[in-house]
N, C-alpha and C positions, 0 to 999 in steps of 0.2 A: 588499496587505499578506494577511499569513499571519495562519492562526486562533492564536493564544496556542500554544505547545510548552510538550510535557503535562512537568512537573517531580515528583509526584511518587505514589505508585502508588494515590492519587487517582481520581488526575486520568488514570493509564493506562488507570486500567476503563472511562474511558468514549470511546476509542478501539478502533476497528473493526482498523487495522495501523499497527503502529510496525519502523523497520526502521532499522541504523545501518551505513552500505557502506564499503568502502575501493573505491577502483581504482585502480591503479597510486599516479598520485601527488596524484590527486583523492580528494574521499569525500562523502558526503552521509548526511543524516537527510528519513528522509520518517515522516512520521502523516495520519492520518482521523485525524475524529469521528467518532461514532455520530453518528445524526439523530435528531430526534422524532420522535414517530408519525402522518402525516400525517392519523390518520382522529380521532383524541384530545389531541395535542399535548402532552399528559403526559410521554411512558415515552420512554424512546430504545429504538432501536431496534438488536435482539441477536442471541445466535442462540437457538432453543431449547432452553430443560434437563432432561432429566435424570428421575423420582423422587424422583432421590438428590440432583438441585442442579448436578449437573454441566451443563457445558452442552457442545453434541452439534455437536463442529467439523463436523462434513463435512455438517452438516443443509441440502438443497437451498433454506432460504428462512430468512425475519430475523421478527423476534414480538415485539411490543408486552408489554412485561410490564404494565402493562395491564389493554389492555382487550383484547389475545390479536388485534387486527389482525397478518396476515403480508402479506409482499410476498415474489417472487424471488427469489433472492439474487441473479441477472447482473444486472436491473433497479435491484433495490437498488444495487450496489454501484457501477452506473455513473451512480448520481445524486451520488456524492460526490465531494468533489473534495480532493484530494491535496495540501500543500502538501511544499516542500523545497527546503528548506537545502542546500547547496550546495559544494562547491571542485573546476572546473571538470581534469580533468585534462590537456589540453591547456595551456592559456591560465596555469592559476593563478585565475582571475578567482573570485571569490568571492560569490555568488549566494543568493537568494528566489524561490519562483517557485511557483505555485500551478496545478494540471492538473487534466482530470479524470481521476477513479482508471477510469482506463481500458487495459488490459495491450497492446500488438499485443509480437509476432515479432520479435524484432529477432536477426539473426544465432542463430535456432534456439529463440532462448526468452525465453521470457514474461515480456514487463519495461513497467517504464512509461519512457515515450521523452519526453523532450523535448532542444531545442538550445541553446547555448551562445548567448547572444543577444551577448556578445564575437568568439568566436573563427569559431563554424555547429556546433563539433562535436555530435558525438549523445552525447549523455549516455541510458543507460541502469540502470536501477532493475532488475535480475534479479527475477527467482522464486527463494525458495528460494536463493539463491546459489550459480548455477547459472552454469558459463561459456558464456560465448559461446564457439560451435562458429566453430576459425580457421577460412582461407581457402583451401579446395583437399581440408582433413583431414574425414572423415566420422566419424559418430558419435566421439564429444570428449565424456564426458556427463563433469562433474565427481560424483563420489560424495558427496561433504559432506551436509548436510540446514540446513540449520536451522529449526524453527517459529519462527512470529511467534507 
């Protein structure tokens, strides 16, 4: 069963990642909640903040705001679970799934990847709206990016 879908700005603040994608005849909504600190169990792990209070989005770690405990970015993100509501672009099956938040390369693009349980089609939630490379085509990339 999926974690509750965020419905307000306050709930979106508790997320590590949120995206909506359209793919041909399909679509998906993906969200990932931040976890509580494994050391103190109080604060939600997040990116560190600068002296001005701005989030350092390129920081290589996640930090607990209460106790200061930090975890390397890759290790923390791979411990999270992605919640996905989707419509398969091939068979139009509507479903929901939870998968580990671990990106795999699919057609040259880092993606959250899973199979449709009805038709077996690979469904990829691509990073930053990148288009998968076409077979036989070399070096095709979409220059439009969307930061989450």
